[in-house]
VOTI-919827 format. One record per residue (C-alpha): x, y, z; residue in one letter; chain. Coordinates in steps of 0.05 Angstrom, whole numbers, plus 5000, padded with zeros to 4 digits. Layout:
% VOTI-919827
SITE  east  north    up  code  unit
SITE     X      Y     Z     a     A
...
END
This chain:
% VOTI-919827
SITE  east  north    up  code  unit
SITE  4905   5473  5769     m     A
SITE  4931   5503  5698     g     A
SITE  5010   5506  5662     l     A
SITE  5041   5572  5649     i     A
SITE  5097   5577  5598     s     A
SITE  5168   5607  5640     a     A
SITE  5178   5667  5577     a     A
SITE  5120   5689  5600     l     A
SITE  5134   5685  5669     s     A
SITE  5162   5752  5707     a     A
SITE  5218   5714  5763     a     A
SITE  5247   5671  5700     t     A
SITE  5308   5702  5707     s     A
SITE  5311   5669  5782     t     A
SITE  5285   5610  5760     l     A
SITE  5335   5551  5775     s     A
SITE  5319   5581  5852     q     A
SITE  5239   5583  5855     q     A
SITE  5224   5520  5834     w     A
SITE  5195   5470  5884     k     A
SITE  5207   5406  5842     e     A
SITE  5231   5402  5773     y     A
SITE  5208   5335  5729     f     A
SITE  5243   5319  5664     y     A
SITE  5256   5267  5615     c     A
SITE  5308   5243  5578     d     A
SITE  5307   5233  5504     a     A
SITE  5269   5181  5483     m     A
SITE  5301   5121  5443     p     A
SITE  5252   5082  5382     y     A
SITE  5230   5027  5430     d     A
SITE  5210   5072  5478     v     A
SITE  5138   5093  5467     l     A
SITE  5121   5134  5537     a     A
SITE  5162   5151  5597     v     A
SITE  5129   5169  5660     q     A
SITE  5171   5242  5681     g     A
SITE  5226   5247  5727     k     A
SITE  5231   5280  5791     k     A
SITE  5283   5330  5823     r     A
SITE  5270   5365  5890     q     A
SITE  5297   5439  5909     s     A
SITE  5310   5459  5985     g     A
SITE  5255   5500  5981     i     A
SITE  5206   5434  5974     s     A
SITE  5175   5404  6035     s     A
SITE  5134   5352  5987     n     A
SITE  5161   5290  5984     r     A
SITE  5110   5257  5950     d     A
SITE  5125   5224  5885     d     A
SITE  5061   5223  5856     n     A
SITE  5041   5299  5890     i     A
SITE  5061   5365  5849     i     A
SITE  5067   5424  5875     s     A
SITE  5045   5492  5866     s     A
SITE  5110   5528  5830     g     A
SITE  5133   5473  5807     s     A
SITE  5170   5463  5743     v     A
SITE  5160   5420  5682     i     A
SITE  5194   5405  5617     a     A
SITE  5182   5392  5552     v     A
SITE  5237   5379  5493     a     A
SITE  5225   5367  5429     d     A
SITE  5190   5307  5400     g     A
SITE  5158   5285  5462     q     A
SITE  5089   5308  5499     c     A
SITE  5076   5317  5566     m     A
SITE  5001   5303  5601     l     A
SITE  4993   5310  5674     i     A
SITE  4945   5261  5696     v     A
SITE  4910   5273  5770     d     A
SITE  4867   5199  5791     q     A
SITE  4881   5172  5730     g     A
SITE  4840   5228  5688     k     A
SITE  4886   5277  5635     v     A
SITE  4877   5346  5654     v     A
SITE  4947   5384  5622     e     A
SITE  4963   5379  5557     f     A
SITE  5038   5396  5524     c     A
SITE  5068   5393  5467     a     A
SITE  5107   5458  5451     e     A
SITE  5186   5455  5473     p     A
SITE  5206   5494  5530     g     A
SITE  5198   5496  5614     e     A
SITE  5124   5511  5639     f     A
SITE  5105   5524  5715     i     A
SITE  5049   5486  5742     y     A
SITE  4995   5531  5777     d     A
SITE  4944   5486  5822     s     A
SITE  4888   5545  5818     s     A
SITE  4883   5561  5741     t     A
SITE  4842   5526  5697     e     A
SITE  4869   5462  5662     p     A
SITE  4915   5478  5599     s     A
SITE  4920   5460  5527     f     A
SITE  4998   5479  5492     f     A
SITE  4998   5431  5427     g     A
SITE  5051   5463  5389     g     A
SITE  5009   5466  5316     g     A
SITE  5025   5397  5310     s     A
SITE  4965   5366  5337     f     A
SITE  4891   5376  5307     g     A
SITE  4824   5397  5326     d     A
SITE  4804   5330  5346     n     A
SITE  4856   5317  5400     v     A
SITE  4845   5391  5439     k     A
SITE  4765   5379  5426     e     A
SITE  4777   5311  5458     m     A
SITE  4823   5346  5513     f     A
SITE  4776   5401  5537     l     A
SITE  4720   5351  5539     h     A
SITE  4760   5301  5593     m     A
SITE  4770   5374  5635     g     A
SITE  4705   5402  5634     q     A
SITE  4686   5318  5655     s     A
SITE  4739   5342  5714     f     A
SITE  4714   5370  5781     t     A
SITE  4755   5420  5809     f     A
SITE  4733   5425  5880     g     A
SITE  4802   5443  5909     g     A
SITE  4812   5371  5940     e     A
SITE  4877   5353  5953     t     A
SITE  4904   5309  5906     p     A
SITE  4921   5238  5923     k     A
SITE  4957   5222  5853     d     A
SITE  4982   5262  5802     q     A
SITE  5027   5234  5753     r     A
SITE  5072   5273  5685     v     A
SITE  5084   5226  5630     y     A
SITE  5122   5237  5573     y     A
SITE  5097   5208  5499     i     A
SITE  5139   5198  5455     n     A
SITE  5112   5233  5383     t     A
SITE  5173   5220  5335     k     A
SITE  5162   5178  5283     e     A
SITE  5177   5098  5304     i     A
SITE  5211   5075  5255     i     A
SITE  5246   5004  5236     g     A
SITE  5171   4953  5243     n     A
SITE  5188   4886  5215     k     A
SITE  5131   4847  5182     y     A
SITE  5123   4782  5132     g     A
SITE  5072   4740  5121     t     A
SITE  5073   4680  5162     p     A
SITE  5012   4645  5105     a     A
SITE  5013   4663  5034     k     A
SITE  4964   4725  5013     v     A
SITE  4919   4714  4950     p     A
SITE  4930   4768  4896     f     A
SITE  4896   4770  4833     l     A
SITE  4947   4782  4775     v     A
SITE  4902   4822  4710     i     A
SITE  4952   4829  4657     d     A
SITE  4898   4867  4594     p     A
SITE  4947   4844  4543     n     A
SITE  4941   4767  4537     i     A
SITE  4869   4780  4573     n     A
SITE  4896   4748  4636     l     A
SITE  4852   4758  4713     r     A
SITE  4890   4696  4757     m     A
SITE  4898   4684  4829     n     A
SITE  4960   4662  4850     v     A
SITE  4981   4663  4936     n     A
SITE  5042   4706  4951     v     A
SITE  5081   4714  5015     s     A
SITE  5111   4800  5032     c     A
SITE  5163   4824  5065     f     A
SITE  5187   4890  5093     g     A
SITE  5188   4941  5155     e     A
SITE  5129   4996  5161     y     A
SITE  5143   5062  5220     s     A
SITE  5083   5090  5254     y     A
SITE  5067   5158  5297     k     A
SITE  5026   5180  5366     i     A
SITE  4982   5225  5332     t     A
SITE  4939   5232  5394     n     A
SITE  4978   5228  5459     p     A
SITE  4904   5238  5499     v     A
SITE  4880   5168  5465     l     A
SITE  4936   5141  5465     f     A
SITE  4948   5145  5536     y     A
SITE  4875   5121  5558     t     A
SITE  4870   5064  5515     n     A
SITE  4938   5041  5516     v     A
SITE  4987   5049  5569     c     A
SITE  4951   5083  5621     n     A
SITE  4974   5087  5686     n     A
SITE  5030   5054  5681     f     A
SITE  5106   5070  5718     s     A
SITE  5174   5074  5700     g     A
SITE  5172   5055  5619     t     A
SITE  5126   5033  5571     f     A
SITE  5171   5002  5514     t     A
SITE  5148   4986  5440     r     A
SITE  5149   4911  5447     d     A
SITE  5079   4917  5486     k     A
SITE  5042   4922  5428     i     A
SITE  5073   4904  5362     d     A
SITE  5054   4843  5367     g     A
SITE  4989   4859  5370     q     A
SITE  4998   4906  5315     l     A
SITE  5035   4881  5266     k     A
SITE  4982   4814  5272     s     A
SITE  4936   4873  5252     e     A
SITE  4977   4897  5197     l     A
SITE  4983   4828  5167     l     A
SITE  4905   4816  5176     s     A
SITE  4900   4880  5143     a     A
SITE  4943   4852  5072     l     A
SITE  4898   4813  5038     q     A
SITE  4841   4866  5028     p     A
SITE  4907   4913  5008     a     A
SITE  4925   4865  4963     f     A
SITE  4853   4870  4928     a     A
SITE  4846   4940  4925     k     A
SITE  4920   4945  4892     v     A
SITE  4913   4887  4847     s     A
SITE  4846   4922  4818     a     A
SITE  4885   4977  4796     q     A
SITE  4919   4927  4744     g     A
SITE  4988   4921  4773     i     A
SITE  5026   4868  4775     e     A
SITE  5053   4821  4834     y     A
SITE  5121   4837  4805     s     A
SITE  5100   4913  4800     q     A
SITE  5081   4925  4870     l     A
SITE  5154   4944  4909     p     A
SITE  5150   5004  4852     g     A
SITE  5073   5025  4894     f     A
SITE  5087   5029  4953     t     A
SITE  5055   5096  4963     t     A
SITE  4985   5065  4937     q     A
SITE  5011   5009  4981     f     A
SITE  5007   5043  5043     g     A
SITE  4947   5089  5030     d     A
SITE  4897   5027  5024     a     A
SITE  4932   4991  5089     l     A
SITE  4923   5070  5130     k     A
SITE  4846   5064  5097     t     A
SITE  4845   4992  5132     e     A
SITE  4880   5002  5190     l     A
SITE  4851   5070  5200     s     A
SITE  4798   5056  5251     q     A
SITE  4835   5006  5298     k     A
SITE  4893   5045  5296     w     A
SITE  4878   5128  5290     g     A
SITE  4813   5122  5326     e     A
SITE  4817   5082  5380     y     A
SITE  4893   5078  5401     r     A
SITE  4918   5148  5364     g     A
SITE  4970   5115  5331     i     A
SITE  4988   5132  5254     e     A
SITE  5013   5080  5199     l     A
SITE  5068   5132  5172     v     A
SITE  5101   5090  5116     n     A
SITE  5107   5024  5094     i     A
SITE  5154   4986  5052     g     A
SITE  5154   4925  5019     v     A
SITE  5230   4895  5002     s     A
SITE  5204   4830  4974     s     A
SITE  5147   4797  4942     i     A
SITE  5144   4733  4911     k     A
SITE  5090   4681  4886     a     A
SITE  5084   4605  4883     d     A
SITE  5144   4575  4838     e     A
SITE  5090   4546  4799     a     A
SITE  5046   4608  4789     d     A
SITE  5099   4645  4774     e     A
SITE  5116   4592  4711     a     A
SITE  5038   4593  4692     m     A
SITE  5047   4664  4667     i     A
SITE  5109   4671  4650     k     A
SITE  5082   4604  4604     e     A
SITE  5002   4648  4594     l     A
SITE  5057   4708  4572     q     A
SITE  5102   4676  4519     r     A
SITE  5055   4636  4486     n     A
SITE  5008   4693  4470     a     A
SITE  5070   4728  4435     v     A
SITE  5057   4674  4385     f     A
SITE  4994   4699  4370     k     A
SITE  5033   4748  4327     d     A
SITE  5054   4706  4255     p     A
SITE  5116   4734  4256     s     A
SITE  5142   4719  4324     m     A
SITE  5113   4652  4317     a     A
SITE  5155   4639  4251     a     A
SITE  5212   4667  4290     a     A
SITE  5206   4616  4334     q     A
SITE  5202   4554  4293     w     A
SITE  5251   4576  4258     v     A
SITE  5306   4582  4322     g     A
SITE  5269   4519  4343     a     A
SITE  5288   4485  4272     t     A
SITE  5353   4513  4272     s     A
SITE  5373   4473  4348     n     A
SITE  5330   4412  4315     a     A
SITE  5380   4410  4258     i     A
SITE  5443   4414  4290     q     A
SITE  5411   4356  4346     d     A
SITE  5406   4316  4287     a     A
SITE  5477   4321  4255     a     A
SITE  5496   4304  4325     k     A
SITE  5454   4244  4327     n     A
SITE  5486   4174  4356     e     A
SITE  5462   4136  4306     g     A
SITE  5491   4180  4248     g     A
SITE  5464   4243  4218     a     A
SITE  5421   4205  4168     t     A
SITE  5376   4174  4219     v     A
SITE  5374   4244  4258     g     A
SITE  5359   4282  4198     f     A
SITE  5304   4220  4180     m     A
SITE  5269   4228  4255     g     A
SITE  5274   4314  4236     y     A
SITE  5236   4305  4178     n     A
SITE  5181   4256  4206     m     A
SITE  5169   4312  4259     v     A
SITE  5169   4366  4210     n     A
SITE  5114   4332  4171     q     A
SITE  5084   4318  4220     a     A
SITE  5072   4385  4252     a     A
SITE  5053   4412  4184     g     A
SITE  5078   4476  4198     v     A
SITE  5097   4523  4142     n     A
SITE  5147   4579  4169     p     A
SITE  5143   4620  4099     t     A
SITE  5068   4622  4106     a     A
SITE  5079   4658  4179     l     A
SITE  5126   4704  4152     y     A
SITE  5076   4721  4099     n     A
SITE  5025   4732  4154     m     A
SITE  5060   4774  4190     g     A
SITE  5074   4826  4138     t     A
SITE  5015   4819  4092     a     A
SITE  4982   4895  4099     p     A
SITE  4920   4895  4129     a     A
SITE  4855   4905  4100     q     A
SITE  4800   4950  4104     p     A
SITE  4752   4929  4139     a     A
SITE  4684   4913  4092     g     A
SITE  4609   4925  4103     w     A
SITE  4541   4904  4070     k     A
SITE  4505   4940  4039     c     A
SITE  4431   4946  4078     t     A
SITE  4398   4953  4020     k     A
SITE  4425   4908  3961     c     A
SITE  4474   4855  3995     g     A
SITE  4538   4878  3967     t     A
SITE  4605   4873  3998     l     A
SITE  4637   4938  4005     n     A
SITE  4699   4978  4035     q     A
SITE  4688   5055  4025     g     A
SITE  4641   5091  4045     k     A
SITE  4586   5080  3995     f     A
SITE  4558   5020  3959     c     A
SITE  4599   5009  3896     t     A
SITE  4524   4976  3861     n     A
SITE  4473   5029  3884     c     A
SITE  4504   5083  3918     g     A
SITE  4481   5072  3999     t     A
SITE  4523   5109  4046     a     A
SITE  4561   5068  4102     k     A
SITE  4516   5059  4160     p     A
SITE  4566   5084  4215     e     A
SITE  4522   5051  4276     d     A
SITE  4525   4981  4232     a     A
SITE  4590   4946  4267     p     A
SITE  4650   4932  4216     q     A
SITE  4694   4868  4240     y     A
SITE  4772   4854  4218     k     A
SITE  4810   4789  4253     c     A
SITE  4847   4839  4305     n     A
SITE  4921   4793  4302     n     A
SITE  4925   4772  4224     c     A
SITE  4879   4835  4188     g     A
SITE  4834   4793  4158     w     A
SITE  4766   4812  4135     v     A
SITE  4705   4767  4122     p     A
SITE  4664   4773  4065     s     A
SITE  4595   4768  4104     d     A
SITE  4596   4815  4171     p     A
SITE  4533   4785  4178     n     A
SITE  4561   4712  4184     n     A
SITE  4621   4716  4212     l     A
SITE  4666   4646  4234     p     A
SITE  4683   4638  4317     k     A
SITE  4750   4637  4288     f     A
SITE  4797   4666  4244     c     A
SITE  4807   4618  4180     p     A
SITE  4874   4652  4158     n     A
SITE  4899   4653  4217     c     A
SITE  4854   4616  4282     g     A
SITE  4849   4664  4326     d     A
SITE  4770   4674  4356     p     A
SITE  4726   4732  4335     f     A
SITE  4694   4770  4392     n     A
SITE  4683   4838  4413     e     A
SITE  4759   4864  4405     e     A
SITE  4757   4849  4330     d     A
SITE  4698   4909  4309     i     A
SITE  4726   4962  4267     v     A
SITE  4687   5035  4273     r     A
END
């Protein structure tokens, strides 16, 4: 049994007068994944069995469809090329891939065909099925529970887990119709709609969200930036779902859209607070913030219900208790950065040039030099470092090394 393209048949011009049965499929909407072929009989056909295909029958295939002939529950014909084909029961099984399917689909089909026995027995059950090969769009998803996401902000050395909810849509495509028929929809009657598997697909997609989030967050992408990284997010999900969807069901995740990703309000407030506080490591920014707060405080003191004098007395007490000098902060922020110093290994003299001013010894290239990365303060003894900068209070660590 096999298919012959009607375009290669010598009887093409009189095809409409020669066919015994004519199998076809109307255009399939997006909610239909597979449908059993419709059968139209001519006057010359004596076959009244809907599940038997007479030799010489015509089978039509449209764009966006893949036709399968199933004999005794096994796929014996494969055609994804648009056109009309004549069914010939005396020929070997045929594979018309149409260039849309890879070698793995062809190898799977040929392997199934080799295991099928051609003993000349009268067929008992033959069916024509059409598989929808268009992109199935508009599949909504949403996390019923919060998903952990690691927020990384290298600017303030922040690494913290937040709980996010995620909503959007995804699309998929049947890329291996033989596998889809065999493992998902086999031997059905009428139509096979996507609602029969959407619940399972959505459940597996949501289960894959957490490892996909982990792979994306490892790239240092903040959750607020995720909608701009849907490609990376989709690739991570494809990796997680390739075996379940691709290798077992013949389905491929095509696109995934992220319409909303939102962290808990408490987590969002904490991130913003940490980022805002990190700005004040800059003395100039801290001074500006203090001046702004002081200006607001003076205006509030003038409006005091007990009188402006009482208000300003309270303001002065608070200001003295705080002990902050905005002028000193401004001076720290505008002071020129000091060059990193180094201690001579021969005589112990503190130097800032390339050679020791006391004995002329060259500066060792591999010796670590230190300078506060916040205010530029240089320690007098690089071998005896304080834990915190005495000028601004910033902790000393590897970030303060200057080569």
